[in-house]
MITORBA-176778 format. One line per field, with one value per atom (N, C-alpha, C, O): x, y, z; residue in three letters; atom name; residue number from 1. Coordinates in Angstrom, 1 decimal. Layout:
xx X/...
yy Y/...
zz Z/...
aa Ala/...
at CA/...
i NUM/...
! end
This chain:
xx 90.5/89.2/89.4/90.4/88.3/88.3/87.0/85.9/87.0/85.7/85.8/86.6/84.9/85.0/83.6/82.6/83.7/82.6/81.8/82.4/80.6/79.9/79.0/79.1/78.0/77.1/76.4/76.0/76.2/75.5/76.1/77.3/75.2/75.7/75.8/75.5/76.3/76.6/78.0/78.9/78.1/79.5/79.6/78.6/80.6/80.8/82.0/83.1/81.6/82.5/82.8/81.9/84.1/84.5/85.5/86.6/85.1/86.1/86.6/85.8/88.0/88.7/89.1/89.9/88.4/88.6/89.6/89.2/90.6/91.6/90.8/90.1/91.0/90.5/88.8/88.2/88.3/86.9/86.5/87.4/85.3/84.8/84.8/84.7/84.9/85.0/83.6/82.7/83.4/82.1/81.8/82.7/80.7/80.6/79.2/78.1/79.2/78.0/78.0/79.0/76.9/76.6/75.8/74.8/76.1/75.4/75.2/76.1/74.2/74.0/74.4/74.3/75.0/75.4/76.5/77.1/76.8/77.8/79.1/80.1/79.1/80.5/81.0/80.4/82.1/82.9/83.1/82.9/83.5/83.8/82.4/82.4/81.4/80.1/79.8/79.5/79.9/79.6/80.4/79.9/81.7/82.6/82.1/82.0/81.9/81.5/80.1/79.9/79.3/77.9/78.0/77.3/78.8/79.0/79.5/79.0/80.6/81.2/80.3/80.4/79.5/78.4/77.5/77.3/77.1/76.1/76.6/76.0/77.9/78.6/78.7/78.5/79.1/79.1/77.7/77.6/76.7/75.5/74.9/74.3/75.3/74.8/75.9/75.7/76.9/77.9/78.9/79.5/79.1/80.2/81.5/82.4/81.7/83.0/82.7/81.6/83.8/83.7/83.8/83.0/84.7/85.0/85.6/86.0/85.7/86.5/86.8/86.2/88.0/88.2/88.3/88.7/87.9/87.9/88.9/89.1
yy 105.2/104.7/103.3/102.7/102.6/101.2/100.7/101.3/99.5/98.7/97.3/96.4/97.2/95.9/95.2/95.8/93.9/93.1/93.1/92.7/93.6/93.6/92.4/91.5/92.5/91.3/91.0/91.8/89.6/89.2/89.7/89.6/90.2/90.7/92.1/92.8/92.8/94.2/94.6/93.7/95.8/96.5/97.6/98.4/98.0/99.1/99.9/99.5/101.1/101.9/103.1/103.9/103.3/104.4/105.3/104.9/106.5/107.5/108.3/109.0/108.3/109.0/110.3/110.5/111.3/112.7/113.4/113.3/114.0/114.6/115.7/116.5/115.7/116.7/116.6/117.7/115.5/115.2/113.9/113.0/113.5/112.2/111.6/112.3/110.2/109.4/109.4/109.4/109.4/109.3/107.8/107.2/107.2/105.8/105.5/106.1/104.7/104.3/102.8/102.2/102.2/100.8/100.5/101.1/99.5/99.1/97.5/96.9/96.9/95.6/95.2/96.0/94.0/93.6/92.4/92.2/91.9/90.8/91.3/90.7/92.3/92.7/94.0/95.1/93.8/94.8/96.1/97.2/95.9/97.0/98.0/99.3/97.2/97.9/98.8/100.0/98.0/98.7/100.0/101.0/99.9/101.0/102.1/103.2/101.8/102.8/103.4/104.6/102.5/103.1/104.1/105.1/103.8/104.5/105.8/106.8/105.8/107.2/107.9/109.2/107.4/108.1/108.7/109.9/108.0/108.6/109.8/110.8/109.7/110.7/112.0/113.1/111.7/112.9/113.6/114.8/112.8/113.3/114.2/115.3/113.7/114.5/115.7/116.4/115.8/116.9/116.6/117.6/115.5/115.1/115.0/115.4/114.7/114.7/115.4/115.4/115.9/116.6/115.6/115.7/114.8/113.9/112.7/112.6/111.6/110.4/109.7/109.8/108.8/107.9/106.5/106.3/105.4/104.2/103.5/102.3
zz 109.8/109.7/110.0/109.6/110.7/111.0/110.5/110.6/110.1/109.6/110.3/110.0/111.2/112.0/112.0/112.1/112.0/112.0/113.3/114.3/113.4/114.7/114.8/114.0/115.6/115.8/114.5/113.8/114.3/113.1/111.8/111.6/111.0/109.6/109.6/108.6/110.8/111.0/110.7/110.9/110.3/110.3/111.0/110.9/111.7/112.3/111.6/111.6/111.1/110.3/111.2/111.4/111.7/112.5/111.7/111.3/111.7/111.1/112.2/112.9/112.4/113.5/112.9/112.0/113.7/113.4/114.4/115.6/114.1/115.1/115.8/115.2/117.2/118.2/118.1/118.3/117.9/117.9/118.2/118.1/118.6/118.8/117.4/116.4/117.4/116.2/115.6/116.4/114.3/113.6/113.5/112.9/113.9/113.8/113.0/113.4/111.9/111.3/111.4/111.2/111.6/111.6/110.5/110.4/109.6/108.5/108.6/109.2/108.0/107.8/106.5/105.5/106.4/105.0/105.0/106.0/104.1/104.0/103.5/103.9/102.7/101.9/102.7/102.8/103.2/103.9/103.0/103.5/101.7/100.9/100.6/100.7/100.4/100.2/101.5/101.5/102.7/103.9/104.1/104.7/103.7/104.0/103.1/103.5/101.8/100.9/101.2/101.1/101.7/102.1/103.4/103.4/104.3/105.5/105.1/105.6/104.2/103.8/103.1/103.2/102.2/101.4/102.6/102.5/103.5/104.5/105.3/105.5/105.7/106.5/105.5/105.9/104.2/103.2/103.2/103.3/103.0/102.7/104.0/103.9/105.1/106.3/106.7/107.6/105.8/106.0/107.1/107.7/107.5/108.5/107.9/108.5/106.6/105.8/104.6/104.1/104.0/102.7/101.5/100.6/101.6/100.5/101.0/102.1/100.1/100.4/99.1/98.0/99.4/98.3/98.8/99.9/98.0/98.4/97.7/98.0
aa Met/Met/Met/Met/Thr/Thr/Thr/Thr/Val/Val/Val/Val/Asp/Asp/Asp/Asp/Lys/Lys/Lys/Lys/Asp/Asp/Asp/Asp/Leu/Leu/Leu/Leu/Gly/Gly/Gly/Gly/Gly/Gly/Gly/Gly/Asn/Asn/Asn/Asn/Trp/Trp/Trp/Trp/Ala/Ala/Ala/Ala/Val/Val/Val/Val/Ala/Ala/Ala/Ala/Val/Val/Val/Val/Ile/Ile/Ile/Ile/Val/Val/Val/Val/Pro/Pro/Pro/Pro/Ser/Ser/Ser/Ser/Ala/Ala/Ala/Ala/Ala/Ala/Ala/Ala/Pro/Pro/Pro/Pro/Leu/Leu/Leu/Leu/Ile/Ile/Ile/Ile/Val/Val/Val/Val/Lys/Lys/Lys/Lys/Leu/Leu/Leu/Leu/Gln/Gln/Gln/Gln/Gly/Gly/Gly/Gly/Asn/Asn/Asn/Asn/Asp/Asp/Asp/Asp/Lys/Lys/Lys/Lys/Glu/Glu/Glu/Glu/Lys/Lys/Lys/Lys/Ala/Ala/Ala/Ala/Thr/Thr/Thr/Thr/Lys/Lys/Lys/Lys/Gly/Gly/Gly/Gly/Ala/Ala/Ala/Ala/Leu/Leu/Leu/Leu/Glu/Glu/Glu/Glu/Ile/Ile/Ile/Ile/Leu/Leu/Leu/Leu/Gln/Gln/Gln/Gln/Lys/Lys/Lys/Lys/Val/Val/Val/Val/Gly/Gly/Gly/Gly/Lys/Lys/Lys/Lys/Ile/Ile/Ile/Ile/Asp/Asp/Asp/Asp/Arg/Arg/Arg/Arg/Phe/Phe/Phe/Phe/Glu/Glu/Glu/Glu/Val/Val/Val/Val
at N/CA/C/O/N/CA/C/O/N/CA/C/O/N/CA/C/O/N/CA/C/O/N/CA/C/O/N/CA/C/O/N/CA/C/O/N/CA/C/O/N/CA/C/O/N/CA/C/O/N/CA/C/O/N/CA/C/O/N/CA/C/O/N/CA/C/O/N/CA/C/O/N/CA/C/O/N/CA/C/O/N/CA/C/O/N/CA/C/O/N/CA/C/O/N/CA/C/O/N/CA/C/O/N/CA/C/O/N/CA/C/O/N/CA/C/O/N/CA/C/O/N/CA/C/O/N/CA/C/O/N/CA/C/O/N/CA/C/O/N/CA/C/O/N/CA/C/O/N/CA/C/O/N/CA/C/O/N/CA/C/O/N/CA/C/O/N/CA/C/O/N/CA/C/O/N/CA/C/O/N/CA/C/O/N/CA/C/O/N/CA/C/O/N/CA/C/O/N/CA/C/O/N/CA/C/O/N/CA/C/O/N/CA/C/O/N/CA/C/O/N/CA/C/O/N/CA/C/O/N/CA/C/O/N/CA/C/O/N/CA/C/O
i 1/1/1/1/2/2/2/2/3/3/3/3/4/4/4/4/5/5/5/5/6/6/6/6/7/7/7/7/8/8/8/8/9/9/9/9/10/10/10/10/11/11/11/11/12/12/12/12/13/13/13/13/14/14/14/14/15/15/15/15/16/16/16/16/17/17/17/17/18/18/18/18/19/19/19/19/20/20/20/20/21/21/21/21/22/22/22/22/23/23/23/23/24/24/24/24/25/25/25/25/26/26/26/26/27/27/27/27/28/28/28/28/29/29/29/29/30/30/30/30/31/31/31/31/32/32/32/32/33/33/33/33/34/34/34/34/35/35/35/35/36/36/36/36/37/37/37/37/38/38/38/38/39/39/39/39/40/40/40/40/41/41/41/41/42/42/42/42/43/43/43/43/44/44/44/44/45/45/45/45/46/46/46/46/47/47/47/47/48/48/48/48/49/49/49/49/50/50/50/50/51/51/51/51/52/52/52/52/53/53/53/53/54/54/54/54
! end
């Protein structure tokens, strides 16, 4: 997983999945940890990941 500062106050969170395209979520915010957790919660809610630990 990578968490990179994007343009402005945006964060790009990419989850690398073996043998598949990366899952990317972009969120606005000032806090990297909150953006990371929020992106993982979104991916879990839509069924792209089963679980996560931060």
